C-alpha positions in Angstrom: 76.4 219.7 279.1 74.3 221.6 280.2 74.7 225.4 281.7 73.2 228.7 281.9 73.6 231.9 281.0 72.5 235.7 280.3 71.2 237.4 277.4 70.7 240.6 277.0 68.7 242.7 273.9 69.8 245.5 272.7 68.2 248.3 270.5 70.7 248.3 267.4 74.7 248.4 269.2 75.0 244.6 271.2 77.7 244.8 268.8 80.0 247.9 270.4 78.3 246.2 273.6 79.7 243.1 273.0 83.3 244.4 272.5 83.5 246.3 275.1 82.5 243.1 277.7 85.2 241.5 275.7 87.4 244.2 276.5 87.3 243.7 280.4 86.6 240.1 280.2 89.3 239.1 277.4 88.4 236.4 275.4 87.3 235.5 272.0 83.7 234.7 270.7 82.1 232.1 270.6 80.2 229.2 268.2 81.7 231.5 265.6 82.2 235.0 265.8 78.7 237.1 265.7 76.0 236.7 263.7 73.9 238.4 261.8 71.2 239.2 260.1 71.6 238.1 256.9 72.7 235.3 258.3 68.9 233.4 259.0 67.7 232.2 256.1 64.8 232.7 253.7 61.5 232.0 255.0 57.8 232.2 254.0 56.0 234.9 254.8 59.1 236.6 256.6 59.2 240.7 256.0 62.1 242.3 253.8 65.4 244.0 255.9 66.6 246.8 255.5 69.9 246.4 254.5 70.7 248.3 257.3 69.1 246.0 260.0 70.6 242.7 257.6 73.8 243.6 259.5 72.4 243.9 263.0 73.6 241.3 265.7 71.6 238.4 265.5 73.8 236.2 268.1 77.1 236.6 269.7 78.1 235.4 273.1 81.4 235.5 275.0 82.5 233.2 277.7 82.7 235.7 281.0 84.4 234.4 284.7 83.4 231.2 285.7 82.2 229.3 282.8 79.4 231.9 282.5 78.2 232.5 279.1 77.3 235.9 278.3 75.0 236.9 275.3 73.0 238.9 272.8 71.2 240.5 270.3 69.8 243.8 268.3 66.4 244.2 269.3 65.1 246.7 267.2 62.1 248.7 267.0 61.8 248.3 263.1 61.5 244.7 263.1 58.7 245.0 265.9 60.6 245.1 269.2 60.8 247.7 271.6 64.0 247.6 275.0 63.5 249.1 277.9 66.1 248.5 280.7 64.0 245.4 282.6 62.6 244.0 279.2 66.2 243.3 277.9 67.8 241.0 280.1 66.9 237.4 279.9 68.7 233.6 281.3 69.2 231.2 279.3 69.1 227.9 279.9 70.6 224.9 277.8 69.7 222.0 279.0 71.4 218.0 277.9 67.8 216.9 276.8 65.0 217.3 274.7 62.9 216.1 277.9 64.6 218.3 280.3 64.0 221.5 277.7 60.1 220.3 277.7 60.2 219.6 281.5 61.7 223.0 282.4 59.3 225.1 280.2 56.3 223.5 280.9 57.2 224.8 284.8 58.6 227.9 284.1 56.1 229.5 282.0 53.1 227.5 284.7 51.1 230.8 285.3 53.4 233.1 283.5 53.4 234.3 280.0 54.9 232.1 276.7 56.2 234.6 274.5 57.9 231.7 272.1 56.0 228.1 272.2 58.8 225.7 271.8 60.1 224.7 268.9 62.6 223.3 266.0 64.4 226.7 265.3 66.7 226.7 261.7 70.2 226.9 264.0 69.5 223.1 265.4 68.0 223.8 268.5 64.8 223.3 269.9 63.4 226.9 271.4 60.9 228.7 273.3 61.2 231.9 275.9 58.6 233.0 278.6 57.8 234.9 281.1 57.3 232.9 284.7 54.5 234.2 286.5 57.2 236.8 289.0 57.7 239.0 285.5 61.7 236.7 284.9 62.2 236.5 281.1 63.8 233.0 280.7 65.3 230.6 277.2 65.5 227.4 276.7 67.7 226.6 274.0 68.2 222.3 273.7 70.7 221.5 271.3 70.1 217.4 271.6 69.1 215.9 268.2 
């Protein structure tokens, strides 16, 4: 079923943030709990990560009110990120079909900036991200096979 969620990026404290949100909203983390960068399969050309960075949060999600999904990741400077208030929030779209993912991505990125082209990802989804012409950041994440 299609859904929309909000994706938050933090420099190194996503686990702390989401444990706080869990205390506020209740519930449990989805999709098997907290995924860490150490869980990413090694890829050719991927630089080695420090032990400290390997333990950071790659993905966490928490259902909050009305079926809304709050998601997050650590985005530390050691990995080339520069998190500033305002660039740390994405609207994450999870359409039901790959065709709808492509349609949404092309429409949202038109006259905007493609950050990551739509492509098959190691977590099993067809994923891409962009910033629309108004500066809003979007992720499109389709799990259709």
